[in-house]
All heavy atoms as TSV, in Angstrom:
chain	resi	resn	atom	element	x	y	z
A	1	MET	N	N	4.446	4.295	-0.152
A	1	MET	CA	C	5.110	3.009	-0.129
A	1	MET	C	C	4.626	2.190	1.070
A	1	MET	O	O	4.384	0.986	0.942
A	1	MET	CB	C	6.616	3.215	-0.068
A	1	MET	CG	C	7.396	1.942	-0.198
A	1	MET	SD	S	9.138	2.230	-0.476
A	1	MET	CE	C	9.767	1.872	1.115
A	2	LEU	N	N	4.492	2.836	2.214
A	2	LEU	CA	C	4.029	2.126	3.401
A	2	LEU	C	C	2.600	1.619	3.209
A	2	LEU	O	O	2.288	0.489	3.584
A	2	LEU	CB	C	4.107	3.039	4.626
A	2	LEU	CG	C	3.589	2.445	5.928
A	2	LEU	CD1	C	4.416	1.249	6.341
A	2	LEU	CD2	C	3.581	3.496	7.009
A	3	ALA	N	N	1.757	2.457	2.598
A	3	ALA	CA	C	0.363	2.042	2.384
A	3	ALA	C	C	0.285	0.826	1.465
A	3	ALA	O	O	-0.497	-0.098	1.708
A	3	ALA	CB	C	-0.436	3.203	1.807
A	4	SER	N	N	1.100	0.808	0.414
A	4	SER	CA	C	1.076	-0.343	-0.489
A	4	SER	C	C	1.621	-1.592	0.200
A	4	SER	O	O	1.119	-2.700	-0.030
A	4	SER	CB	C	1.862	-0.049	-1.764
A	4	SER	OG	O	3.228	0.109	-1.481
A	5	GLN	N	N	2.619	-1.435	1.073
A	5	GLN	CA	C	3.158	-2.586	1.796
A	5	GLN	C	C	2.129	-3.151	2.767
A	5	GLN	O	O	1.951	-4.365	2.861
A	5	GLN	CB	C	4.434	-2.199	2.543
A	5	GLN	CG	C	5.072	-3.350	3.277
A	5	GLN	CD	C	5.531	-4.452	2.343
A	5	GLN	OE1	O	6.151	-4.178	1.333
A	5	GLN	NE2	N	5.216	-5.690	2.685
A	6	VAL	N	N	1.437	-2.271	3.480
A	6	VAL	CA	C	0.403	-2.738	4.410
A	6	VAL	C	C	-0.717	-3.433	3.638
A	6	VAL	O	O	-1.236	-4.464	4.071
A	6	VAL	CB	C	-0.133	-1.560	5.252
A	6	VAL	CG1	C	-1.379	-1.960	6.027
A	6	VAL	CG2	C	0.944	-1.068	6.212
A	7	HIS	N	N	-1.076	-2.891	2.476
A	7	HIS	CA	C	-2.113	-3.511	1.655
A	7	HIS	C	C	-1.682	-4.915	1.203
A	7	HIS	O	O	-2.464	-5.868	1.279
A	7	HIS	CB	C	-2.424	-2.627	0.451
A	7	HIS	CG	C	-3.434	-3.209	-0.476
A	7	HIS	ND1	N	-4.757	-3.391	-0.114
A	7	HIS	CD2	C	-3.327	-3.674	-1.739
A	7	HIS	CE1	C	-5.403	-3.929	-1.118
A	7	HIS	NE2	N	-4.561	-4.119	-2.117
A	8	MET	N	N	-0.448	-5.049	0.756
A	8	MET	CA	C	0.043	-6.362	0.331
A	8	MET	C	C	0.113	-7.333	1.516
A	8	MET	O	O	-0.207	-8.512	1.375
A	8	MET	CB	C	1.417	-6.242	-0.326
A	8	MET	CG	C	1.389	-5.581	-1.678
A	8	MET	SD	S	0.313	-6.427	-2.863
A	8	MET	CE	C	1.128	-7.993	-3.003
A	9	ASP	N	N	0.532	-6.856	2.682
A	9	ASP	CA	C	0.571	-7.701	3.875
A	9	ASP	C	C	-0.827	-8.184	4.239
A	9	ASP	O	O	-1.013	-9.326	4.648
A	9	ASP	CB	C	1.186	-6.956	5.050
A	9	ASP	CG	C	2.680	-6.735	4.873
A	9	ASP	OD1	O	3.274	-7.348	3.958
A	9	ASP	OD2	O	3.251	-5.944	5.650
A	10	ARG	N	N	-1.815	-7.317	4.084
A	10	ARG	CA	C	-3.192	-7.709	4.380
A	10	ARG	C	C	-3.678	-8.754	3.373
A	10	ARG	O	O	-4.367	-9.705	3.733
A	10	ARG	CB	C	-4.100	-6.488	4.375
A	10	ARG	CG	C	-5.483	-6.778	4.880
A	10	ARG	CD	C	-6.273	-5.533	5.147
A	10	ARG	NE	N	-5.692	-4.686	6.171
A	10	ARG	CZ	C	-5.875	-4.822	7.477
A	10	ARG	NH1	N	-6.607	-5.802	7.921
A	10	ARG	NH2	N	-5.328	-3.989	8.326
A	11	LEU	N	N	-3.313	-8.592	2.099
A	11	LEU	CA	C	-3.706	-9.571	1.089
A	11	LEU	C	C	-3.063	-10.939	1.335
A	11	LEU	O	O	-3.647	-11.969	1.043
A	11	LEU	CB	C	-3.329	-9.077	-0.310
A	11	LEU	CG	C	-4.155	-7.923	-0.869
A	11	LEU	CD1	C	-3.598	-7.480	-2.214
A	11	LEU	CD2	C	-5.607	-8.309	-1.002
A	12	LEU	N	N	-1.843	-10.944	1.862
A	12	LEU	CA	C	-1.134	-12.194	2.141
A	12	LEU	C	C	-1.484	-12.790	3.508
A	12	LEU	O	O	-0.924	-13.806	3.897
A	12	LEU	CB	C	0.379	-11.963	2.059
A	12	LEU	CG	C	0.910	-11.620	0.666
A	12	LEU	CD1	C	2.370	-11.194	0.741
A	12	LEU	CD2	C	0.747	-12.804	-0.259
A	13	ASN	N	N	-2.392	-12.135	4.240
A	13	ASN	CA	C	-2.847	-12.574	5.568
A	13	ASN	C	C	-1.735	-12.617	6.605
A	13	ASN	O	O	-1.740	-13.460	7.495
A	13	ASN	CB	C	-3.546	-13.943	5.489
A	13	ASN	CG	C	-4.822	-13.872	4.724
A	13	ASN	OD1	O	-5.541	-12.880	4.796
A	13	ASN	ND2	N	-5.108	-14.907	3.971
A	14	TRP	N	N	-0.764	-11.703	6.508
A	14	TRP	CA	C	0.300	-11.671	7.510
A	14	TRP	C	C	-0.211	-11.122	8.841
A	14	TRP	O	O	0.448	-11.244	9.858
A	14	TRP	CB	C	1.467	-10.805	7.063
A	14	TRP	CG	C	2.282	-11.252	5.903
A	14	TRP	CD1	C	2.871	-10.424	5.002
A	14	TRP	CD2	C	2.658	-12.564	5.483
A	14	TRP	NE1	N	3.562	-11.148	4.063
A	14	TRP	CE2	C	3.450	-12.456	4.330
A	14	TRP	CE3	C	2.387	-13.832	5.973
A	14	TRP	CZ2	C	3.978	-13.565	3.676
A	14	TRP	CZ3	C	2.902	-14.922	5.309
A	14	TRP	CH2	C	3.684	-14.783	4.181
A	15	PHE	N	N	-1.394	-10.490	8.851
A	15	PHE	CA	C	-1.927	-9.891	10.077
A	15	PHE	C	C	-2.800	-10.851	10.878
A	15	PHE	O	O	-3.494	-10.440	11.784
A	15	PHE	CB	C	-2.711	-8.613	9.751
A	15	PHE	CG	C	-1.846	-7.508	9.206
A	15	PHE	CD1	C	-2.134	-6.940	7.987
A	15	PHE	CD2	C	-0.763	-7.040	9.908
A	15	PHE	CE1	C	-1.350	-5.915	7.484
A	15	PHE	CE2	C	0.027	-6.024	9.417
A	15	PHE	CZ	C	-0.266	-5.464	8.205
A	16	THR	N	N	-2.757	-12.127	10.554
A	16	THR	CA	C	-3.437	-13.152	11.349
A	16	THR	C	C	-2.373	-14.000	12.041
A	16	THR	O	O	-1.200	-13.976	11.658
A	16	THR	CB	C	-4.307	-14.048	10.460
A	16	THR	OG1	O	-3.473	-14.729	9.524
A	16	THR	CG2	C	-5.361	-13.235	9.710
A	17	ILE	N	N	-2.779	-14.725	13.051
A	17	ILE	CA	C	-1.817	-15.559	13.785
A	17	ILE	C	C	-1.207	-16.619	12.865
A	17	ILE	O	O	0.011	-16.812	12.847
A	17	ILE	CB	C	-2.485	-16.219	15.004
A	17	ILE	CG1	C	-2.985	-15.163	15.990
A	17	ILE	CG2	C	-1.542	-17.190	15.691
A	17	ILE	CD1	C	-1.901	-14.343	16.633
A	18	SER	N	N	-2.031	-17.278	12.080
A	18	SER	CA	C	-1.492	-18.316	11.185
A	18	SER	C	C	-0.616	-17.692	10.099
A	18	SER	O	O	0.410	-18.259	9.723
A	18	SER	CB	C	-2.625	-19.117	10.554
A	18	SER	OG	O	-3.462	-18.277	9.792
A	19	GLY	N	N	-1.003	-16.521	9.599
A	19	GLY	CA	C	-0.181	-15.839	8.604
A	19	GLY	C	C	1.151	-15.384	9.179
A	19	GLY	O	O	2.191	-15.458	8.528
A	20	TYR	N	N	1.120	-14.922	10.427
A	20	TYR	CA	C	2.344	-14.497	11.102
A	20	TYR	C	C	3.288	-15.684	11.313
A	20	TYR	O	O	4.491	-15.584	11.089
A	20	TYR	CB	C	1.986	-13.847	12.437
A	20	TYR	CG	C	3.122	-13.183	13.156
A	20	TYR	CD1	C	3.665	-11.995	12.701
A	20	TYR	CD2	C	3.640	-13.733	14.319
A	20	TYR	CE1	C	4.708	-11.380	13.382
A	20	TYR	CE2	C	4.670	-13.135	15.007
A	20	TYR	CZ	C	5.201	-11.951	14.532
A	20	TYR	OH	O	6.233	-11.353	15.206
A	21	LYS	N	N	2.706	-16.832	11.702
A	21	LYS	CA	C	3.523	-18.044	11.854
A	21	LYS	C	C	4.115	-18.464	10.506
A	21	LYS	O	O	5.268	-18.893	10.436
A	21	LYS	CB	C	2.694	-19.187	12.435
A	21	LYS	CG	C	2.412	-19.052	13.889
A	21	LYS	CD	C	1.624	-20.247	14.390
A	21	LYS	CE	C	1.351	-20.132	15.861
A	21	LYS	NZ	N	0.616	-21.292	16.383
A	22	ASN	N	N	3.334	-18.334	9.450
A	22	ASN	CA	C	3.806	-18.672	8.117
A	22	ASN	C	C	4.934	-17.729	7.691
A	22	ASN	O	O	5.931	-18.165	7.111
A	22	ASN	CB	C	2.650	-18.603	7.119
A	22	ASN	CG	C	3.041	-19.103	5.758
A	22	ASN	OD1	O	3.932	-19.935	5.627
A	22	ASN	ND2	N	2.380	-18.602	4.739
A	23	LEU	N	N	4.789	-16.445	7.988
A	23	LEU	CA	C	5.833	-15.467	7.672
A	23	LEU	C	C	7.140	-15.809	8.377
A	23	LEU	O	O	8.215	-15.793	7.780
A	23	LEU	CB	C	5.366	-14.066	8.050
A	23	LEU	CG	C	6.367	-12.935	7.882
A	23	LEU	CD1	C	6.688	-12.729	6.403
A	23	LEU	CD2	C	5.827	-11.654	8.484
A	24	ILE	N	N	7.047	-16.154	9.647
A	24	ILE	CA	C	8.245	-16.530	10.398
A	24	ILE	C	C	8.832	-17.826	9.854
A	24	ILE	O	O	10.050	-17.985	9.767
A	24	ILE	CB	C	7.931	-16.625	11.899
A	24	ILE	CG1	C	7.585	-15.245	12.440
A	24	ILE	CG2	C	9.107	-17.207	12.670
A	24	ILE	CD1	C	7.117	-15.241	13.874
A	25	GLY	N	N	7.970	-18.756	9.458
A	25	GLY	CA	C	8.444	-20.012	8.863
A	25	GLY	C	C	9.210	-19.771	7.575
A	25	GLY	O	O	10.248	-20.395	7.329
A	26	ILE	N	N	8.721	-18.863	6.751
A	26	ILE	CA	C	9.433	-18.510	5.510
A	26	ILE	C	C	10.773	-17.877	5.845
A	26	ILE	O	O	11.793	-18.174	5.224
A	26	ILE	CB	C	8.558	-17.586	4.641
A	26	ILE	CG1	C	7.369	-18.368	4.088
A	26	ILE	CG2	C	9.364	-16.971	3.507
A	26	ILE	CD1	C	6.321	-17.496	3.428
A	27	TYR	N	N	10.759	-17.000	6.840
A	27	TYR	CA	C	12.009	-16.370	7.260
A	27	TYR	C	C	13.004	-17.416	7.758
A	27	TYR	O	O	14.188	-17.359	7.432
A	27	TYR	CB	C	11.734	-15.334	8.346
A	27	TYR	CG	C	12.963	-14.597	8.789
A	27	TYR	CD1	C	13.552	-13.637	7.983
A	27	TYR	CD2	C	13.561	-14.878	10.010
A	27	TYR	CE1	C	14.685	-12.982	8.371
A	27	TYR	CE2	C	14.691	-14.226	10.421
A	27	TYR	CZ	C	15.257	-13.272	9.598
A	27	TYR	OH	O	16.389	-12.629	9.993
A	28	LEU	N	N	12.530	-18.372	8.537
A	28	LEU	CA	C	13.420	-19.424	9.037
A	28	LEU	C	C	13.975	-20.276	7.904
A	28	LEU	O	O	15.135	-20.699	7.946
A	28	LEU	CB	C	12.674	-20.323	10.028
A	28	LEU	CG	C	12.415	-19.747	11.405
A	28	LEU	CD1	C	11.448	-20.629	12.165
A	28	LEU	CD2	C	13.703	-19.577	12.167
A	29	GLN	N	N	13.164	-20.517	6.893
A	29	GLN	CA	C	13.582	-21.371	5.783
A	29	GLN	C	C	14.694	-20.718	4.959
A	29	GLN	O	O	15.625	-21.395	4.520
A	29	GLN	CB	C	12.386	-21.671	4.893
A	29	GLN	CG	C	12.675	-22.595	3.749
A	29	GLN	CD	C	11.430	-22.885	2.920
A	29	GLN	OE1	O	10.345	-22.391	3.217
A	29	GLN	NE2	N	11.590	-23.668	1.886
A	30	TYR	N	N	14.614	-19.415	4.749
A	30	TYR	CA	C	15.556	-18.745	3.857
A	30	TYR	C	C	16.599	-17.899	4.581
A	30	TYR	O	O	17.390	-17.216	3.943
A	30	TYR	CB	C	14.795	-17.862	2.862
A	30	TYR	CG	C	13.939	-18.674	1.926
A	30	TYR	CD1	C	12.561	-18.694	2.056
A	30	TYR	CD2	C	14.520	-19.456	0.929
A	30	TYR	CE1	C	11.774	-19.455	1.214
A	30	TYR	CE2	C	13.742	-20.218	0.088
A	30	TYR	CZ	C	12.374	-20.204	0.224
A	30	TYR	OH	O	11.600	-20.964	-0.605
A	31	SER	N	N	16.615	-17.926	5.886
A	31	SER	CA	C	17.544	-17.096	6.646
A	31	SER	C	C	18.894	-17.793	6.812
A	31	SER	O	O	18.989	-19.014	6.810
A	31	SER	CB	C	16.964	-16.798	8.026
A	31	SER	OG	O	17.871	-16.042	8.778
A	32	ASN	N	N	19.927	-16.997	6.966
A	32	ASN	CA	C	21.248	-17.545	7.246
A	32	ASN	C	C	21.758	-17.039	8.601
A	32	ASN	O	O	22.941	-16.829	8.788
A	32	ASN	CB	C	22.235	-17.215	6.126
A	32	ASN	CG	C	22.372	-15.727	5.901
A	32	ASN	OD1	O	21.717	-14.929	6.552
A	32	ASN	ND2	N	23.227	-15.357	4.975
A	33	LEU	N	N	20.826	-16.868	9.534
A	33	LEU	CA	C	21.181	-16.465	10.885
A	33	LEU	C	C	21.937	-17.578	11.595
A	33	LEU	O	O	21.785	-18.750	11.245
A	33	LEU	CB	C	19.924	-16.154	11.688
A	33	LEU	CG	C	19.219	-14.835	11.425
A	33	LEU	CD1	C	17.903	-14.798	12.189
A	33	LEU	CD2	C	20.075	-13.677	11.809
A	34	PRO	N	N	22.721	-17.230	12.618
A	34	PRO	CA	C	23.349	-18.277	13.429
A	34	PRO	C	C	22.280	-19.122	14.131
A	34	PRO	O	O	21.154	-18.671	14.359
A	34	PRO	CB	C	24.157	-17.488	14.458
A	34	PRO	CG	C	24.283	-16.128	13.916
A	34	PRO	CD	C	23.142	-15.897	13.007
A	35	LYS	N	N	22.647	-20.325	14.471
A	35	LYS	CA	C	21.686	-21.265	15.066
A	35	LYS	C	C	21.086	-20.737	16.365
A	35	LYS	O	O	19.925	-21.013	16.666
A	35	LYS	CB	C	22.350	-22.609	15.287
A	35	LYS	CG	C	22.726	-23.292	13.988
A	35	LYS	CD	C	22.839	-24.773	14.180
A	35	LYS	CE	C	23.262	-25.453	12.911
A	35	LYS	NZ	N	22.251	-25.468	11.885
A	36	SER	N	N	21.837	-19.974	17.136
A	36	SER	CA	C	21.296	-19.443	18.390
A	36	SER	C	C	20.158	-18.459	18.121
A	36	SER	O	O	19.143	-18.464	18.829
A	36	SER	CB	C	22.399	-18.766	19.194
A	36	SER	OG	O	22.979	-17.707	18.444
A	37	LEU	N	N	20.293	-17.622	17.102
A	37	LEU	CA	C	19.227	-16.686	16.776
A	37	LEU	C	C	18.056	-17.380	16.096
A	37	LEU	O	O	16.907	-16.971	16.270
A	37	LEU	CB	C	19.759	-15.555	15.894
A	37	LEU	CG	C	20.677	-14.553	16.599
A	37	LEU	CD1	C	21.191	-13.526	15.627
A	37	LEU	CD2	C	19.964	-13.887	17.745
A	38	LEU	N	N	18.329	-18.436	15.345
A	38	LEU	CA	C	17.243	-19.201	14.746
A	38	LEU	C	C	16.384	-19.856	15.824
A	38	LEU	O	O	15.168	-19.961	15.676
A	38	LEU	CB	C	17.790	-20.261	13.792
A	38	LEU	CG	C	18.302	-19.745	12.447
A	38	LEU	CD1	C	18.903	-20.884	11.638
A	38	LEU	CD2	C	17.206	-19.054	11.670
A	39	ALA	N	N	17.003	-20.277	16.912
A	39	ALA	CA	C	16.246	-20.850	18.027
A	39	ALA	C	C	15.340	-19.792	18.649
A	39	ALA	O	O	14.192	-20.075	19.006
A	39	ALA	CB	C	17.189	-21.423	19.073
A	40	LEU	N	N	15.826	-18.563	18.745
A	40	LEU	CA	C	15.010	-17.479	19.266
A	40	LEU	C	C	13.823	-17.201	18.339
A	40	LEU	O	O	12.691	-17.027	18.803
A	40	LEU	CB	C	15.857	-16.212	19.438
A	40	LEU	CG	C	15.114	-14.962	19.870
A	40	LEU	CD1	C	14.582	-15.128	21.286
A	40	LEU	CD2	C	16.006	-13.756	19.754
A	41	VAL	N	N	14.062	-17.202	17.040
A	41	VAL	CA	C	12.991	-16.951	16.073
A	41	VAL	C	C	11.976	-18.094	16.118
A	41	VAL	O	O	10.770	-17.864	16.008
A	41	VAL	CB	C	13.569	-16.757	14.655
A	41	VAL	CG1	C	12.477	-16.646	13.624
A	41	VAL	CG2	C	14.455	-15.517	14.614
A	42	ARG	N	N	12.433	-19.322	16.309
A	42	ARG	CA	C	11.504	-20.454	16.435
A	42	ARG	C	C	10.620	-20.304	17.673
A	42	ARG	O	O	9.435	-20.639	17.649
A	42	ARG	CB	C	12.263	-21.771	16.499
A	42	ARG	CG	C	12.670	-22.276	15.152
A	42	ARG	CD	C	13.175	-23.706	15.201
A	42	ARG	NE	N	13.715	-24.075	13.926
A	42	ARG	CZ	C	14.990	-23.894	13.548
A	42	ARG	NH1	N	15.848	-23.376	14.395
A	42	ARG	NH2	N	15.390	-24.244	12.348
A	43	SER	N	N	11.207	-19.805	18.761
A	43	SER	CA	C	10.392	-19.596	19.959
A	43	SER	C	C	9.390	-18.470	19.740
A	43	SER	O	O	8.269	-18.533	20.255
A	43	SER	CB	C	11.276	-19.316	21.175
A	43	SER	OG	O	11.942	-18.084	21.035
A	44	ILE	N	N	9.766	-17.454	18.976
A	44	ILE	CA	C	8.817	-16.396	18.631
A	44	ILE	C	C	7.689	-16.978	17.789
A	44	ILE	O	O	6.521	-16.623	17.972
A	44	ILE	CB	C	9.531	-15.236	17.910
A	44	ILE	CG1	C	10.452	-14.504	18.880
A	44	ILE	CG2	C	8.530	-14.267	17.292
A	44	ILE	CD1	C	11.340	-13.475	18.229
A	45	GLN	N	N	8.011	-17.877	16.886
A	45	GLN	CA	C	6.986	-18.520	16.066
A	45	GLN	C	C	6.040	-19.338	16.951
A	45	GLN	O	O	4.837	-19.360	16.732
A	45	GLN	CB	C	7.625	-19.407	15.012
A	45	GLN	CG	C	6.637	-20.028	14.049
A	45	GLN	CD	C	7.310	-20.938	13.048
A	45	GLN	OE1	O	8.387	-21.473	13.297
A	45	GLN	NE2	N	6.683	-21.114	11.904
A	46	HIS	N	N	6.592	-19.995	17.946
A	46	HIS	CA	C	5.766	-20.807	18.849
A	46	HIS	C	C	4.810	-19.924	19.658
A	46	HIS	O	O	3.671	-20.316	19.920
A	46	HIS	CB	C	6.665	-21.626	19.782
A	46	HIS	CG	C	5.919	-22.507	20.712
A	46	HIS	ND1	N	5.225	-23.620	20.296
A	46	HIS	CD2	C	5.727	-22.432	22.044
A	46	HIS	CE1	C	4.661	-24.200	21.332
A	46	HIS	NE2	N	4.945	-23.488	22.411
A	47	TYR	N	N	5.265	-18.748	20.064
A	47	TYR	CA	C	4.446	-17.817	20.844
A	47	TYR	C	C	3.943	-16.663	19.974
A	47	TYR	O	O	3.907	-15.517	20.400
A	47	TYR	CB	C	5.242	-17.266	22.021
A	47	TYR	CG	C	5.578	-18.318	23.038
A	47	TYR	CD1	C	6.876	-18.794	23.164
A	47	TYR	CD2	C	4.594	-18.843	23.871
A	47	TYR	CE1	C	7.178	-19.774	24.093
A	47	TYR	CE2	C	4.889	-19.816	24.805
A	47	TYR	CZ	C	6.184	-20.273	24.909
A	47	TYR	OH	O	6.473	-21.240	25.832
A	48	ALA	N	N	3.506	-16.973	18.770
A	48	ALA	CA	C	3.059	-15.946	17.826
A	48	ALA	C	C	1.850	-15.188	18.342
A	48	ALA	O	O	1.698	-14.000	18.051
A	48	ALA	CB	C	2.745	-16.573	16.473
A	49	HIS	N	N	1.006	-15.842	19.109
A	49	HIS	CA	C	-0.181	-15.167	19.634
A	49	HIS	C	C	0.195	-14.040	20.588
A	49	HIS	O	O	-0.582	-13.111	20.788
A	49	HIS	CB	C	-1.116	-16.173	20.316
A	49	HIS	CG	C	-0.501	-16.867	21.484
A	49	HIS	ND1	N	0.405	-17.902	21.334
A	49	HIS	CD2	C	-0.646	-16.672	22.805
A	49	HIS	CE1	C	0.782	-18.318	22.533
A	49	HIS	NE2	N	0.157	-17.581	23.444
A	50	LEU	N	N	1.381	-14.088	21.191
A	50	LEU	CA	C	1.871	-13.011	22.042
A	50	LEU	C	C	2.789	-12.061	21.282
A	50	LEU	O	O	2.779	-10.853	21.528
A	50	LEU	CB	C	2.633	-13.592	23.241
A	50	LEU	CG	C	1.844	-14.469	24.192
A	50	LEU	CD1	C	2.781	-15.091	25.210
A	50	LEU	CD2	C	0.760	-13.671	24.863
A	51	ALA	N	N	3.587	-12.591	20.374
A	51	ALA	CA	C	4.594	-11.793	19.683
A	51	ALA	C	C	3.992	-10.860	18.642
A	51	ALA	O	O	4.470	-9.740	18.463
A	51	ALA	CB	C	5.625	-12.702	19.024
A	52	MET	N	N	2.943	-11.293	17.953
A	52	MET	CA	C	2.367	-10.474	16.887
A	52	MET	C	C	1.800	-9.159	17.412
A	52	MET	O	O	2.138	-8.101	16.884
A	52	MET	CB	C	1.301	-11.250	16.118
A	52	MET	CG	C	0.815	-10.504	14.890
A	52	MET	SD	S	-0.449	-11.393	13.977
A	52	MET	CE	C	-1.867	-11.039	14.975
A	53	PRO	N	N	0.968	-9.144	18.468
A	53	PRO	CA	C	0.482	-7.854	18.966
A	53	PRO	C	C	1.597	-6.989	19.545
A	53	PRO	O	O	1.583	-5.762	19.401
A	53	PRO	CB	C	-0.528	-8.211	20.042
A	53	PRO	CG	C	-0.791	-9.652	19.906
A	53	PRO	CD	C	0.328	-10.255	19.142
A	54	LEU	N	N	2.580	-7.636	20.171
A	54	LEU	CA	C	3.703	-6.890	20.719
A	54	LEU	C	C	4.505	-6.220	19.613
A	54	LEU	O	O	4.860	-5.033	19.710
A	54	LEU	CB	C	4.596	-7.819	21.544
A	54	LEU	CG	C	5.791	-7.189	22.221
A	54	LEU	CD1	C	5.335	-6.188	23.264
A	54	LEU	CD2	C	6.651	-8.263	22.851
A	55	GLN	N	N	4.773	-6.943	18.549
A	55	GLN	CA	C	5.509	-6.376	17.428
A	55	GLN	C	C	4.713	-5.262	16.756
A	55	GLN	O	O	5.272	-4.221	16.405
A	55	GLN	CB	C	5.856	-7.449	16.400
A	55	GLN	CG	C	6.629	-6.890	15.222
A	55	GLN	CD	C	6.954	-7.946	14.192
A	55	GLN	OE1	O	6.755	-9.130	14.397
A	55	GLN	NE2	N	7.468	-7.503	13.065
A	56	ALA	N	N	3.420	-5.449	16.575
A	56	ALA	CA	C	2.588	-4.423	15.932
A	56	ALA	C	C	2.556	-3.143	16.754
A	56	ALA	O	O	2.690	-2.042	16.204
A	56	ALA	CB	C	1.180	-4.959	15.726
A	57	SER	N	N	2.419	-3.267	18.067
A	57	SER	CA	C	2.388	-2.065	18.903
A	57	SER	C	C	3.751	-1.394	18.954
A	57	SER	O	O	3.844	-0.162	18.936
A	57	SER	CB	C	1.894	-2.403	20.305
A	57	SER	OG	O	2.746	-3.331	20.918
A	58	LEU	N	N	4.817	-2.170	18.990
A	58	LEU	CA	C	6.155	-1.594	18.997
A	58	LEU	C	C	6.454	-0.865	17.686
A	58	LEU	O	O	7.005	0.238	17.694
A	58	LEU	CB	C	7.200	-2.683	19.246
A	58	LEU	CG	C	8.654	-2.224	19.310
A	58	LEU	CD1	C	8.860	-1.314	20.505
A	58	LEU	CD2	C	9.584	-3.410	19.366
A	59	GLU	N	N	6.072	-1.466	16.558
A	59	GLU	CA	C	6.296	-0.808	15.271
A	59	GLU	C	C	5.485	0.470	15.144
A	59	GLU	O	O	5.976	1.464	14.623
A	59	GLU	CB	C	5.965	-1.757	14.123
A	59	GLU	CG	C	6.997	-2.835	13.927
A	59	GLU	CD	C	6.656	-3.754	12.774
A	59	GLU	OE1	O	5.654	-3.510	12.062
A	59	GLU	OE2	O	7.398	-4.731	12.584
A	60	ALA	N	N	4.251	0.459	15.636
A	60	ALA	CA	C	3.435	1.674	15.603
A	60	ALA	C	C	4.044	2.754	16.479
A	60	ALA	O	O	4.131	3.927	16.077
A	60	ALA	CB	C	2.017	1.362	16.044
A	61	PHE	N	N	4.485	2.380	17.676
A	61	PHE	CA	C	5.113	3.345	18.588
A	61	PHE	C	C	6.380	3.942	17.988
A	61	PHE	O	O	6.583	5.156	18.037
A	61	PHE	CB	C	5.423	2.671	19.926
A	61	PHE	CG	C	6.173	3.545	20.879
A	61	PHE	CD1	C	5.539	4.596	21.507
A	61	PHE	CD2	C	7.516	3.317	21.137
A	61	PHE	CE1	C	6.239	5.409	22.387
A	61	PHE	CE2	C	8.224	4.115	22.005
A	61	PHE	CZ	C	7.580	5.175	22.645
A	62	LEU	N	N	7.225	3.104	17.400
A	62	LEU	CA	C	8.460	3.607	16.803
A	62	LEU	C	C	8.180	4.484	15.583
A	62	LEU	O	O	8.885	5.470	15.352
A	62	LEU	CB	C	9.383	2.447	16.437
A	62	LEU	CG	C	9.958	1.678	17.629
A	62	LEU	CD1	C	10.779	0.497	17.145
A	62	LEU	CD2	C	10.787	2.576	18.510
A	63	GLY	N	N	7.152	4.155	14.815
A	63	GLY	CA	C	6.765	4.999	13.687
A	63	GLY	C	C	6.292	6.366	14.146
A	63	GLY	O	O	6.642	7.395	13.554
A	64	ILE	N	N	5.504	6.402	15.211
A	64	ILE	CA	C	5.045	7.678	15.762
A	64	ILE	C	C	6.226	8.487	16.283
A	64	ILE	O	O	6.303	9.696	16.063
A	64	ILE	CB	C	3.998	7.432	16.865
A	64	ILE	CG1	C	2.712	6.901	16.238
A	64	ILE	CG2	C	3.718	8.696	17.660
A	64	ILE	CD1	C	1.716	6.375	17.237
A	65	CYS	N	N	7.153	7.810	16.956
A	65	CYS	CA	C	8.353	8.514	17.442
A	65	CYS	C	C	9.158	9.108	16.295
A	65	CYS	O	O	9.668	10.218	16.402
A	65	CYS	CB	C	9.230	7.567	18.261
A	65	CYS	SG	S	8.549	7.141	19.858
A	66	LEU	N	N	9.269	8.396	15.196
A	66	LEU	CA	C	10.002	8.900	14.038
A	66	LEU	C	C	9.320	10.124	13.457
A	66	LEU	O	O	9.980	11.108	13.135
A	66	LEU	CB	C	10.124	7.801	12.978
A	66	LEU	CG	C	10.852	8.194	11.691
A	66	LEU	CD1	C	12.289	8.550	11.973
A	66	LEU	CD2	C	10.748	7.095	10.666
A	67	VAL	N	N	8.001	10.089	13.332
A	67	VAL	CA	C	7.265	11.236	12.789
A	67	VAL	C	C	7.403	12.446	13.718
A	67	VAL	O	O	7.627	13.571	13.260
A	67	VAL	CB	C	5.791	10.863	12.558
A	67	VAL	CG1	C	4.942	12.085	12.252
A	67	VAL	CG2	C	5.686	9.846	11.436
A	68	VAL	N	N	7.301	12.229	15.028
A	68	VAL	CA	C	7.444	13.328	15.976
A	68	VAL	C	C	8.855	13.909	15.899
A	68	VAL	O	O	9.031	15.131	15.952
A	68	VAL	CB	C	7.110	12.833	17.405
A	68	VAL	CG1	C	7.507	13.857	18.458
A	68	VAL	CG2	C	5.630	12.519	17.522
A	69	LEU	N	N	9.833	13.050	15.759
A	69	LEU	CA	C	11.212	13.511	15.653
A	69	LEU	C	C	11.436	14.338	14.388
A	69	LEU	O	O	12.156	15.327	14.386
A	69	LEU	CB	C	12.173	12.336	15.688
A	69	LEU	CG	C	13.663	12.651	15.655
A	69	LEU	CD1	C	14.074	13.418	16.901
A	69	LEU	CD2	C	14.476	11.394	15.518
A	70	LEU	N	N	10.785	13.950	13.282
A	70	LEU	CA	C	10.942	14.685	12.033
A	70	LEU	C	C	10.337	16.079	12.111
A	70	LEU	O	O	10.837	17.017	11.500
A	70	LEU	CB	C	10.322	13.903	10.872
A	70	LEU	CG	C	11.077	12.650	10.444
A	70	LEU	CD1	C	10.300	11.912	9.361
A	70	LEU	CD2	C	12.463	12.988	9.943
A	71	PHE	N	N	9.226	16.190	12.848
A	71	PHE	CA	C	8.578	17.501	12.968
A	71	PHE	C	C	9.168	18.278	14.119
A	71	PHE	O	O	9.106	19.432	14.231
A	71	PHE	CB	C	7.076	17.361	13.130
A	71	PHE	CG	C	6.399	16.912	11.868
A	71	PHE	CD1	C	5.777	15.688	11.785
A	71	PHE	CD2	C	6.422	17.714	10.746
A	71	PHE	CE1	C	5.161	15.268	10.634
A	71	PHE	CE2	C	5.810	17.305	9.575
A	71	PHE	CZ	C	5.186	16.083	9.514
């Protein structure tokens, strides 16, 4: 399931800066978060060039921690 999701994300160009900004824009458009959190997400969209690598490394680290915990 993870492999198919990563493949679809790659096809949709979510792994580029412009694709990441577009993903956040879609999230902002359809989200029902409080306005304070929407402002935070907008700032993340503005600093996508910093947020995308940080999020990718954090997700990889947490995935590795989960696998280590399972074994």
